[in-house]
C-alpha positions as CSV (number, residue, x, y, z in Angstrom):
1,M,127.9,195.1,136.8
2,A,125.7,192.5,134.6
3,D,123.9,189.8,136.2
4,R,125.0,186.3,135.5
5,P,121.8,184.1,136.0
6,P,120.5,182.0,137.6
7,L,121.1,183.7,140.8
8,P,121.3,183.1,144.6
9,P,119.2,181.9,146.3
10,F,119.3,178.8,144.2
11,T,116.5,176.1,144.2
12,R,116.9,172.8,142.9
13,E,115.9,174.0,139.5
14,T,117.9,177.2,139.5
15,A,121.3,175.3,141.2
16,V,120.5,172.5,138.3
17,Q,121.2,175.2,135.4
18,K,123.9,176.6,137.1
19,V,125.6,173.4,137.0
20,Q,124.9,172.6,133.6
21,A,126.2,176.3,132.6
22,A,129.1,175.4,134.1
23,E,129.4,172.4,132.2
24,D,128.6,173.7,128.9
25,A,131.1,176.5,129.3
26,W,133.9,174.3,130.5
27,N,133.4,171.9,127.3
28,T,134.1,174.4,124.9
29,R,138.0,174.8,126.8
30,D,137.9,178.6,126.3
31,P,139.6,179.8,129.2
32,E,138.2,183.6,128.5
33,R,134.8,182.2,128.2
34,V,135.0,180.2,131.5
35,A,136.4,183.0,133.7
36,L,133.8,185.7,132.7
37,A,131.2,183.4,135.5
38,Y,133.8,184.1,138.1
39,S,134.1,187.4,140.0
40,E,137.1,189.8,139.5
41,D,138.4,188.7,142.5
42,S,137.4,185.4,142.7
43,V,139.3,183.1,144.9
44,W,140.2,179.6,143.6
45,R,142.1,176.0,145.3
46,N,142.4,173.8,142.4
47,R,144.3,170.9,143.5
48,D,147.4,171.9,145.3
49,T,147.1,175.2,143.5
50,F,145.8,178.7,144.5
51,V,144.6,181.6,142.5
52,T,142.9,184.7,142.8
53,G,141.7,186.9,140.0
54,R,140.1,186.2,136.5
55,A,143.4,187.1,134.9
56,A,145.1,184.0,136.9
57,I,142.0,181.8,136.6
58,V,142.5,182.3,132.4
59,E,146.6,181.4,132.9
60,L,145.4,178.4,135.2
61,L,142.6,177.2,132.5
62,A,144.9,177.8,129.4
63,A,147.6,175.6,130.8
64,K,145.3,173.0,132.3
65,W,143.9,172.3,128.5
66,A,146.9,172.8,127.2
67,R,147.8,169.6,128.7
68,E,145.1,168.0,129.0
69,L,143.7,167.1,125.6
70,D,140.7,166.1,123.8
71,Y,139.1,167.1,127.6
72,A,135.5,166.0,128.1
73,L,133.6,166.8,131.4
74,R,130.1,166.0,133.3
75,K,129.1,167.6,136.3
76,D,126.3,166.8,138.5
77,L,124.6,168.7,141.2
78,W,125.5,167.3,144.8
79,A,124.1,170.1,147.2
80,F,122.9,173.5,147.4
81,D,122.1,176.5,149.8
82,G,121.8,180.0,149.6
83,N,124.7,181.1,147.7
84,R,126.4,177.8,147.6
85,I,126.5,175.1,145.4
86,A,128.5,171.5,145.8
87,V,129.2,169.4,142.4
88,R,130.8,166.1,141.9
89,F,132.3,165.8,138.1
90,Q,133.9,163.4,136.2
91,Y,136.4,164.6,133.0
92,E,138.7,162.6,130.5
93,C,141.4,163.7,128.7
94,H,145.0,162.2,127.0
95,D,148.2,163.7,127.9
96,A,150.8,164.3,124.9
97,D,152.1,161.3,125.4
98,G,148.5,159.4,124.1
99,R,147.9,158.4,127.8
100,W,143.9,158.7,128.7
101,W,142.9,159.7,132.2
102,R,139.7,160.2,134.2
103,S,139.6,162.6,136.9
104,Y,137.1,162.8,139.5
105,G,136.6,165.6,141.6
106,N,134.0,167.7,144.1
107,E,133.7,171.4,144.1
108,L,132.4,173.5,146.5
109,W,131.2,177.0,144.8
110,E,130.1,180.1,146.4
111,F,128.3,183.4,144.4
112,D,127.9,186.9,144.7
113,G,124.3,188.3,144.3
114,H,125.1,188.8,140.6
115,G,125.5,185.3,140.2
116,L,129.3,185.6,139.5
117,M,131.5,182.8,141.1
118,T,133.4,184.6,143.9
119,R,134.8,180.9,145.5
120,R,136.2,177.6,143.8
121,E,137.3,174.9,146.0
122,A,138.1,171.6,143.8
123,S,139.6,168.6,145.1
124,I,140.6,166.1,142.1
125,N,141.9,162.5,141.5
126,D,143.3,161.2,138.5
127,V,142.9,157.6,137.5
128,P,144.5,156.0,134.3
129,I,142.4,154.7,131.7
130,E,142.6,152.8,128.6
131,E,141.2,154.8,125.8
132,H,138.4,151.8,125.2
133,E,137.3,152.2,128.6
134,R,136.5,155.8,127.6
135,R,132.8,157.1,128.8
136,I,132.5,160.9,128.2
137,H,132.7,161.6,124.7
138,G,132.6,165.2,123.7
139,P,129.8,167.9,125.3
140,R,126.6,166.3,127.2
141,P,124.2,165.5,124.2
142,E,120.6,167.1,124.9
143,S,119.2,164.0,125.8
144,E,121.5,163.4,128.7
145,R,120.9,166.8,130.7
146,G,119.3,166.5,133.7
147,L,120.6,162.8,134.0
148,S,123.4,161.8,136.8
149,F,126.4,160.5,135.4
150,P,127.7,157.1,137.1
151,L,130.2,156.9,139.3
152,R,131.6,154.1,137.2
């Protein structure tokens, strides 16, 4: 099995790298690419949905991005210890009817020794916004890397 650096135990620097790599991957909206960061038997709780394994992760993400159009995400490191990382995130998207949403959430991540995520628990709240209220427009520009994203 190939390693997916950075590997635990995480330092502040490597935890920040892992979070940015996740943000970059999710902003591609490519379920197959994103799923490669998770172990074959990874266990997820995403809102009220529970899935296990890469195939189920790909299915969940494909359905997510089919309904969450023009999805753009920001993740920030919250805490880390050993092989675990906690993040807070925000993303914006619109639905098929053109309504815009900002979603706020927290994730708990656990990794194996190869740097693959074996567990992901996500709690997410959605807030309707007007298009002119958007703050997230595509992937994070290089000039904003390493900066925390404001809550409001």
